[in-house]
Phi, psi and omega in degrees: 000135180292148182301322177296320178293322180294319181293320177298318180293322178296313177300317178297319176295320179296317177294320178298318177297318182295318179299312182299319180295318180294318180292319178302311178299322179293319177296316179298328179276355177085012181286338181251023180301324178296317175302316181294321179297318180294324178297315177297319177303318183291327176298319176301310185295337188273349184253153180288156180287150179239142176291148179293147180276320194223347187257144174230139181258129171258115192255122165280090191252183182297324180296317177297320180299313181295321183288325183265353184297315183300325186265319189245351182082202181287168184304322183295342180252007177296140179287151178300327180302330180293321178289325177300318180297315182296316177298320180300311180298319177295318180302329180291341181268356170084040175289151179280321182219139170244124176249122174272122172253033180235133183266129172246073188262007175232128183292144176221158182302326184273015174297338182298316180297314183298310183294326179296314179296319182296323180289318182294320179291315180068018179222023185259128179255135181256156182273160167222159178223125176285127182231159177110177180302137177274141179234163185303162180305114186278339184202163179302132180082342180269121187290312186210167174238136181235181183279319191206153171260122173276126187229168172295177182296155177309322183292319179292318178299321181292336181272348182282154177278351178172179179212166176190152181286154181241018179299138176244122182258151179236160175279184183296335178269016177066020175263135176273121179231348181209169181220142176285154180252333180222133173229158180235142174207130175056039173081003181246141176257131183233136178277163180287155180299331181292323177293317178301319180295317180297315181301314180294322185291323179267009175062043176273138180293334181224161182276301180272124186275306178220166180303140182289162173256187180296327186236006178214145171248127181260105184212149175052031177079018183231151171257106188261119179291140176228160179282172176303335175279356180090013187253145173261130177294141179266125178268082184299136182283332185177192182290162177299160180299337179287347177281135181298128179090358182288130182230031181293303182248138170299132187239121184240131176286141180304319179292330175291327174296315181298323184268006174071029179256059182232130176290119182303332184299327184275001181239323184303131175056028178243170172266119180255121181250121182256120179198178182280142171229041180266134181300133180095353181238123173055051179245152187214147174280137179226166179295342188275352180207129181280336191238335182253126181278156184255138176290154183300322177299323179291322177297316176299317177299321178296317178298318179299315181296324180299321182284317184297323185268357183055031180263065183277155181255120181229149180283146171304151183301152177304316178301318179297314183296317181291325179295314179294321177300311177296319179298316177299317178299313183291318179299311180295325175296319180293316182299311183296331179281322187274330188249163172296155188306314184293321177293322178292324176296319178296322179292319177296318178296326177294317178297317179299315179297318181297314181295320182294320177298317180294320178298317179298315179297318175298321183293325179299334180261012175087006180260120182264114178277159178278148175282350186300322178296324177296316176297322179297317178302315182291309184292319178296315175305309181295324182293312181295320177298321176295321176300316182294323180294315188284314189264305185292319182294322176297319176297319182293322177297320177297314183292324182297319179299327182277306186289338179297342183278337184226000177243148174294158181303318178298314178292327180298313181299318181298318177290323183291335173302328178205092182305336181292352177295337172280085189304115184289328184273351181089151174209157178261129176207163175283129183218170177240128182240146181233136173240131171236151184210139179282127177282134175069033184294329179299314181295318180295318181293336177279334185276342186245146170296155183306317180298316181292323181295315180296320178298316180297316182291322175300315177296320181293313179294328174294319180297317182291317182296324178298324176294316178304312182295320180297335179256022172059037174263179182239127175281115180285305182194162169253127182239090183061246180268006183250152174235140179237133181217161180212163181231161180078021171198141002284339182267131178298134177222117182291337184252032185305320182295314181295323178299313183297319182291321177295322178299320178296320177295321175299321178297318177299313180298319178295322179297317179297323181286333182273341185302315182300318181297316178297319176295322177300327179274005178080015181273148180294154176296145180242131174244152186216144175243148182227130174243137182230138175215152179236136180173181179288135181218156172265127182233142176165183177278119187229153178144204180274178179299324185259347181219111182246157172219141176277110192212174179235154175206161182145172181295326180293329177290317180296323179298318180303317179298318178295321179297322178298322179294334181287343177303319181289323179299318186259356178070034178240176183255331181227121178239132179232158177273172182301318182298319179295315183300317182292317181293328180291335176081202186270004184288341184245151174262122181232158169231142181287118183275310187185170166257123188234140170254104185279163181297130179096354179230142178271328183280131179289156180239141168275122183241152187226151169259133176274116182272330183158184175288144188301321183290347179271352183273122184265181182299320178302311181295324178297314175305312181298318176298320179298318177295323177298312180301321180294320182293318178295322177300317176298321178298314179295332179275010178066021176266078193293313183299315180295321177297316183297318179298319179294320178290327176296321178293322176293319177298324180294321180287319183227083185298337184273000185279108183298312180301327178294319180295320180300311180294327179296315178299318179294316181299318180294320181295317181289327176297322180284324182227083182303141179280173178287181183291341184275005180292126184246005176076007180273136178268128177266112177276107186279345183247163175287000000 
């Protein structure tokens, strides 16, 4: 892994950990309780409704009000005998428990009929309501303490099979999410009506089995988990009955009970809860519907179903939540650090979706996952992305300004993906370096005014640099009228030697194309020599503390400069070393020029002229090269006269061929003054 990528990943992971730690502290302090509550609400809304197992609602609804209004007036004036008749009819259908969510707290003459029916049925539970200022949790399992329990009349209570409070509590946002199971008032502890109904339904002799603990209430043969506040979370089965298509609880109108229009199946052996379902009366917001409120009787029925089915909702352990929180922060930080923004966003969204699906599956099994990992994913992604925008893009702009001067656009983008690829400390690798130089620059500079000279040099260097960039090379520097470029750094290139040689040919072609325009403007003709060498070099950012340059150095670099100087000696445009010719492969046509001992080196070098791409060399040129090789072989065999004749013939055919003229002159000189036996045919280049 590259150092820059490693550093970016470490920064991303560190930011992710910091975000997770901050969120964890906030959740432990309760600052994000609202987010968690909304998350659980969304989980409720995301799952399909389930039908109730045991509860049926008898609704004192708007239809009942309209039907009974002409004869009995409003609900508050209905005679108790009417309720007695309804209970009688229900009793005939065989319910196991009847829970009244209607208060008969004022004595009336016809209470006798009501209480008689209640005694005869023996399964009617009456409500109570804790009232007065609420005080802190007074004992384990007891949610709150009040001043008093408001109950029905003593006669009604005496006729009931049991009682329980019907208080409904809400969170700070007025949404019902849990219910207390035990309340205390005036020194008395009373169970919830839902506990009394469950105990009666499962035929337990008592409601409370043993004293509750801090986190469980033992009632109706069950250990029911409660929160630190003493409340049991309600596992709502689905949307309220007022939502179109809701079929959670069988719903029977009170007037239908009176008139005997009830299907026995929805009553027999079930818990029947009788209460109001009139809009504006006893309505509550719940997690299962954003716009339709749930009647109090439905809330009680939902709590009963939670207990009967043992489908309790409990939070994942603190250790699990913190582990997932940390993991989410680190993963999002790593994604945002390692990938491009859009790809990282897609990855983060995928993780969010995966966690949400896992949360839904866990929720189906009663395990409530924390929303904190989802927040960590989003916030860590945003934080790391913000860091990259503020710091990395600023660094990229700085690097882009610098590298754009000497790297091709493609290599620039590659480097900008990881600026550390420009190894600051330097590294050694095999590379190919190119030097180009203008022939006769001194004469040109004397012939042109300074401004015109600068314009010409700028045009020439732009032309040459463009060629380097087209072949994905790196412009090292401009040295007066010379250009230095290299390949295989910063981006690795297996064909770096071939790229450099093709770039040299392209430079020659570009110079030929530009020459007519320069001549039209009255500028002097420009000739150029190019030297190329391949070998181990040190590459990296080098220079002073305040001024660095991405450059190469080494003996192979110096040799390339010497090879460029040989262009003038042999009258050619492109000279390469043996290593370059071998590395470039068969794609190029080259001819062996000479064995040369360049200045500064004792060992001779085999040097070659690059003639062109191999596919561009025709049969005539191949024959000419064969003649050249025969002439050189005669020269190496010390057959000076024969070599001179062969080179003279080559010069006659191609008068512009500089190497033929050089060898012709050497052969004639050696023929006139033969060297000693130690002659090795190596040419000593005395100048750079």
